[in-house]
GUKEDREN-836078 format. One line per field, with one value per residue (C-alpha): residue in three letters; chain; x, y, z. Coordinates in steps of 0.1 Angstrom, whole numbers, always signed. Layout:
N
residuo	[ALA:...]
cadena	[A:...]
x	[X:...]
y	[Y:...]
z	[Z:...]
//
This chain:
360
residuo	[UNK:UNK:UNK:UNK:UNK:UNK:UNK:UNK:UNK:UNK:UNK:UNK:UNK:UNK:UNK:UNK:UNK:UNK:UNK:UNK:UNK:UNK:UNK:UNK:UNK:UNK:UNK:UNK:UNK:UNK:UNK:UNK:UNK:UNK:UNK:UNK:UNK:UNK:UNK:UNK:UNK:UNK:UNK:UNK:UNK:UNK:UNK:UNK:UNK:UNK:UNK:UNK:UNK:UNK:UNK:UNK:UNK:UNK:UNK:UNK:UNK:UNK:UNK:UNK:UNK:UNK:UNK:UNK:UNK:UNK:UNK:UNK:UNK:UNK:UNK:UNK:UNK:UNK:UNK:UNK:UNK:UNK:UNK:UNK:UNK:UNK:UNK:UNK:UNK:UNK:UNK:UNK:UNK:UNK:UNK:UNK:UNK:UNK:UNK:UNK:UNK:UNK:UNK:UNK:UNK:UNK:UNK:UNK:UNK:UNK:UNK:UNK:UNK:UNK:UNK:UNK:UNK:UNK:UNK:UNK:UNK:UNK:UNK:UNK:UNK:UNK:UNK:UNK:UNK:UNK:UNK:UNK:UNK:UNK:UNK:UNK:UNK:UNK:UNK:UNK:UNK:UNK:UNK:UNK:UNK:UNK:UNK:UNK:UNK:UNK:UNK:UNK:UNK:UNK:UNK:UNK:UNK:UNK:UNK:UNK:UNK:UNK:UNK:UNK:UNK:UNK:UNK:UNK:UNK:UNK:UNK:UNK:UNK:UNK:UNK:UNK:UNK:UNK:UNK:UNK:UNK:UNK:UNK:UNK:UNK:UNK:UNK:UNK:UNK:UNK:UNK:UNK:UNK:UNK:UNK:UNK:UNK:UNK:UNK:UNK:UNK:UNK:UNK:UNK:UNK:UNK:UNK:UNK:UNK:UNK:UNK:UNK:UNK:UNK:UNK:UNK:UNK:UNK:UNK:UNK:UNK:UNK:UNK:UNK:UNK:UNK:UNK:UNK:UNK:UNK:UNK:UNK:UNK:UNK:UNK:UNK:UNK:UNK:UNK:UNK:UNK:UNK:UNK:UNK:UNK:UNK:UNK:UNK:UNK:UNK:UNK:UNK:UNK:UNK:UNK:UNK:UNK:UNK:UNK:UNK:UNK:UNK:UNK:UNK:UNK:UNK:UNK:UNK:UNK:UNK:UNK:UNK:UNK:UNK:UNK:UNK:UNK:UNK:UNK:UNK:UNK:UNK:UNK:UNK:UNK:UNK:UNK:UNK:UNK:UNK:UNK:UNK:UNK:UNK:UNK:UNK:UNK:UNK:UNK:UNK:UNK:UNK:UNK:UNK:UNK:UNK:UNK:UNK:UNK:UNK:UNK:UNK:UNK:UNK:UNK:UNK:UNK:UNK:UNK:UNK:UNK:UNK:UNK:UNK:UNK:UNK:UNK:UNK:UNK:UNK:UNK:UNK:UNK:UNK:UNK:UNK:UNK:UNK:UNK:UNK:UNK:UNK:UNK:UNK:UNK:UNK:UNK:UNK:UNK:UNK:UNK:UNK:UNK:UNK:UNK:UNK:UNK:UNK:UNK:UNK]
cadena	[A:A:A:A:A:A:A:A:A:A:A:A:A:A:A:A:A:A:A:A:A:A:A:A:A:A:A:A:A:A:A:A:A:A:A:A:A:A:A:A:A:A:A:A:A:A:A:A:A:A:A:A:A:A:A:A:A:A:A:A:A:A:A:A:A:A:A:A:A:A:A:A:A:A:A:A:A:A:A:A:A:A:A:A:A:A:A:A:A:A:A:A:A:A:A:A:A:A:A:A:A:A:A:A:A:A:A:A:A:A:A:A:A:A:A:A:A:A:A:A:A:A:A:A:A:A:A:A:A:A:A:A:A:A:A:A:A:A:A:A:A:A:A:A:A:A:A:A:A:A:A:A:A:A:A:A:A:A:A:A:A:A:A:A:A:A:A:A:A:A:A:A:A:A:A:A:A:A:A:A:A:A:A:A:A:A:A:A:A:A:A:A:A:A:A:A:A:A:A:A:A:A:A:A:A:A:A:A:A:A:A:A:A:A:A:A:A:A:A:A:A:A:A:A:A:A:A:A:A:A:A:A:A:A:A:A:A:A:A:A:A:A:A:A:A:A:A:A:A:A:A:A:A:A:A:A:A:A:A:A:A:A:A:A:A:A:A:A:A:A:A:A:A:A:A:A:A:A:A:A:A:A:A:A:A:A:A:A:A:A:A:A:A:A:A:A:A:A:A:A:A:A:A:A:A:A:A:A:A:A:A:A:A:A:A:A:A:A:A:A:A:A:A:A:A:A:A:A:A:A:A:A:A:A:A:A:A:A:A:A:A:A:A:A:A:A:A:A:A:A:A:A:A:A:A:A:A:A:A:A]
x	[-36:-48:-14:+5:-17:-11:+27:+27:+8:+32:+62:+47:+38:+73:+89:+64:+73:+110:+105:+88:+116:+142:+123:+119:+153:+146:+111:+119:+136:+105:+82:+74:+94:+66:+62:+99:+104:+137:+157:+135:+137:+172:+159:+129:+153:+174:+143:+130:+162:+159:+122:+133:+158:+131:+108:+132:+129:+94:+76:+90:+100:+74:+99:+90:+121:+120:+157:+163:+177:+206:+218:+215:+237:+262:+263:+268:+295:+313:+314:+326:+354:+366:+367:+374:+410:+413:+413:+441:+419:+410:+392:+371:+333:+334:+358:+342:+306:+310:+328:+301:+275:+294:+298:+260:+254:+278:+259:+227:+240:+253:+218:+202:+222:+209:+174:+168:+141:+122:+90:+64:+66:+98:+117:+103:+116:+151:+155:+142:+169:+195:+187:+191:+224:+239:+228:+243:+275:+281:+276:+300:+328:+338:+374:+363:+330:+335:+306:+276:+297:+296:+324:+331:+341:+335:+344:+318:+316:+339:+333:+364:+383:+354:+341:+304:+297:+265:+259:+257:+221:+212:+241:+233:+197:+205:+232:+207:+180:+205:+212:+175:+170:+198:+183:+149:+165:+183:+151:+131:+156:+157:+119:+117:+147:+147:+157:+129:+104:+118:+112:+76:+70:+83:+61:+30:+37:+71:+61:+48:+79:+101:+82:+88:+125:+131:+158:+143:+175:+195:+167:+162:+199:+201:+170:+187:+219:+203:+180:+209:+230:+204:+198:+236:+236:+211:+232:+264:+247:+232:+266:+282:+253:+257:+295:+288:+279:+254:+252:+239:+206:+198:+193:+169:+137:+117:+137:+127:+91:+91:+106:+79:+52:+67:+65:+31:+12:+28:+22:+43:+60:+56:+84:+61:+41:+72:+83:+48:+49:+83:+70:+38:+55:+87:+68:+44:+74:+98:+75:+39:+48:+76:+54:+25:+47:+59:+24:+11:+40:+32:-4:+8:-8:+24:+41:+74:+72:+41:+49:+12:+10:+40:+28:+61:+56:+25:+41:+45:+10:-2:+20:+5:-30:-23:-11:-43:-64:-43:-47:-84:-94:-64:-44:-26:-13:-20:-2:+1:+15:-11:+1:+0:-34:-49:-32:-47:-82:-82:-98:-125:-133:-135:-158:-181:-181:-190:-219:-231:-231:-250:-276:-281]
y	[-715:-680:-667:-690:-679:-643:-648:-667:-638:-613:-633:-637:-600:-591:-612:-597:-562:-570:-584:-552:-531:-552:-546:-508:-498:-523:-510:-473:-466:-479:-454:-418:-391:-380:-415:-423:-429:-448:-415:-406:-440:-435:-409:-431:-461:-438:-426:-461:-471:-440:-450:-485:-470:-449:-479:-498:-470:-458:-487:-516:-500:-472:-444:-412:-399:-365:-363:-392:-367:-360:-396:-393:-362:-381:-409:-385:-364:-395:-410:-377:-373:-409:-407:-371:-363:-333:-356:-381:-412:-414:-447:-462:-467:-503:-496:-464:-476:-502:-475:-450:-475:-481:-444:-440:-468:-452:-419:-437:-451:-416:-402:-432:-432:-399:-403:-440:-434:-407:-414:-398:-360:-357:-381:-363:-329:-343:-360:-328:-309:-334:-329:-292:-296:-318:-295:-264:-283:-293:-256:-242:-268:-253:-263:-299:-300:-271:-253:-247:-256:-293:-318:-327:-344:-379:-412:-434:-472:-493:-526:-545:-513:-494:-464:-455:-420:-400:-415:-450:-446:-483:-494:-469:-480:-517:-508:-488:-515:-541:-519:-516:-554:-560:-535:-552:-586:-573:-556:-588:-609:-584:-583:-621:-623:-623:-586:-577:-595:-575:-542:-551:-561:-528:-509:-527:-526:-518:-527:-561:-567:-559:-583:-610:-605:-580:-555:-523:-502:-527:-532:-495:-489:-516:-500:-466:-481:-501:-473:-448:-473:-477:-439:-434:-460:-439:-408:-424:-437:-403:-386:-412:-409:-371:-371:-344:-345:-317:-287:-293:-276:-306:-327:-304:-311:-315:-347:-361:-353:-369:-401:-400:-396:-427:-448:-436:-435:-468:-487:-486:-518:-534:-535:-538:-508:-487:-496:-487:-454:-446:-452:-432:-402:-404:-410:-381:-358:-369:-381:-369:-333:-332:-346:-324:-293:-302:-308:-275:-257:-271:-260:-225:-228:-224:-191:-195:-159:-168:-193:-203:-218:-242:-276:-283:-254:-271:-304:-300:-288:-319:-341:-325:-330:-366:-371:-356:-379:-409:-403:-398:-427:-450:-445:-478:-469:-485:-518:-520:-549:-571:-564:-526:-528:-548:-524:-493:-508:-524:-493:-493:-530:-524:-495:-516:-544:-520:-506:-540:-549:-517:-524:-559]
z	[+423:+416:+428:+404:+375:+383:+385:+352:+336:+350:+337:+302:+301:+311:+284:+259:+268:+267:+232:+221:+236:+217:+184:+188:+172:+143:+136:+143:+109:+91:+108:+97:+113:+136:+150:+157:+195:+198:+203:+233:+251:+266:+291:+299:+307:+330:+349:+351:+370:+392:+399:+409:+433:+449:+449:+473:+499:+494:+478:+497:+530:+532:+538:+520:+503:+486:+478:+455:+429:+452:+448:+411:+413:+434:+409:+379:+396:+410:+375:+361:+387:+382:+344:+333:+321:+344:+375:+383:+383:+346:+348:+320:+320:+331:+359:+371:+373:+401:+422:+414:+426:+459:+465:+461:+486:+511:+507:+513:+546:+555:+551:+568:+600:+615:+601:+608:+635:+616:+598:+576:+572:+593:+571:+540:+552:+561:+527:+510:+529:+520:+483:+486:+505:+479:+451:+468:+477:+441:+431:+457:+454:+420:+424:+424:+406:+381:+397:+374:+343:+349:+342:+306:+284:+298:+282:+268:+272:+251:+235:+222:+218:+202:+221:+216:+204:+201:+167:+180:+190:+186:+207:+234:+233:+239:+265:+286:+281:+294:+325:+331:+327:+352:+377:+373:+380:+411:+424:+418:+437:+465:+467:+472:+495:+533:+534:+510:+532:+561:+542:+534:+570:+582:+557:+569:+607:+621:+656:+646:+624:+653:+676:+649:+650:+622:+630:+616:+619:+598:+573:+568:+563:+537:+520:+520:+506:+479:+468:+467:+448:+421:+419:+415:+387:+368:+375:+362:+331:+325:+327:+303:+278:+275:+281:+308:+344:+338:+362:+398:+388:+366:+398:+416:+435:+402:+394:+428:+422:+387:+403:+430:+403:+385:+417:+429:+396:+384:+416:+448:+457:+423:+398:+368:+381:+384:+348:+336:+355:+340:+305:+312:+329:+308:+276:+282:+290:+263:+235:+238:+246:+220:+193:+203:+202:+168:+155:+169:+154:+120:+124:+135:+169:+190:+195:+212:+225:+245:+272:+276:+242:+246:+259:+276:+300:+315:+322:+360:+364:+345:+367:+398:+384:+376:+412:+426:+404:+413:+450:+446:+423:+422:+454:+449:+414:+380:+388:+426:+446:+462:+497:+493:+476:+504:+530:+513:+511:+545:+561:+535:+540:+578:+573:+551:+576:+604:+583:+576:+612:+620:+594:+608]
//
């Protein structure tokens, strides 16, 4: 009964948050300039999709991936090559996005095949190296990727013959929100499917899962493919939003760390937690720091010549400090899954039970 009540609360909370998100563009024009946030939400939605992709690999399956930004780059450049006029394909947004997602899934399988039996630190190092390889490859294949210039211009989505432009901020907002809602729906169905239960079983105890008939190789490959596909989705949307693939340096290790912060601080293995983490981390990065910098400039307390006085220059130190605090006081995240929370606190409960037996 308690589980049913908890699920009902989560469902109602989800609908409530969706309702608020739908109202943001409507209420935003009524707010003072310093309180407007709709223009900053697009990046948050993109990073939420990226975080949900990492959550499949790290949250559900327990595989530490430090190269998720590489799949975002693959998605952005795949979309750019498929749509830009300088290439022979010249597809539209709606035709290129499914192919972009499939290319990301294939890249996930390519990474997963040689690393399928690695765990922990070894897998983290390999995925970190993969991210650096992808970034350097995109820089050096300048005949294809335009090197550090990026690929542009790229076509925007079209609706009944009307192409969105940078001025259609409300339309872009609702389009990205729709993509995020679709990714959430896919992630939710995967979590409760047979393959999702296989991922969670592998995360908790791979040997026991294997004894119960779970094929760990197949399950991990599917996790890599799905996580990479969602990350590629975020990259393709990012390129379409800014009409530019961006340079390879835009998809460096820092992006992977931000995605990891989103998953860990929000709550590994829990979709609601990842969304919360995206809004906390992304909101702090895109909204709080921006508004704080503007406020301090108005007060004359920010000198652009002095890097120490610009709040944005301290963001990665703050992210690192937040991770330290999260690991110390809330290792399961702000909204963890019940299974992962029980798993993380199992050792503490065993220790308390042993102390109680010793005292008796």
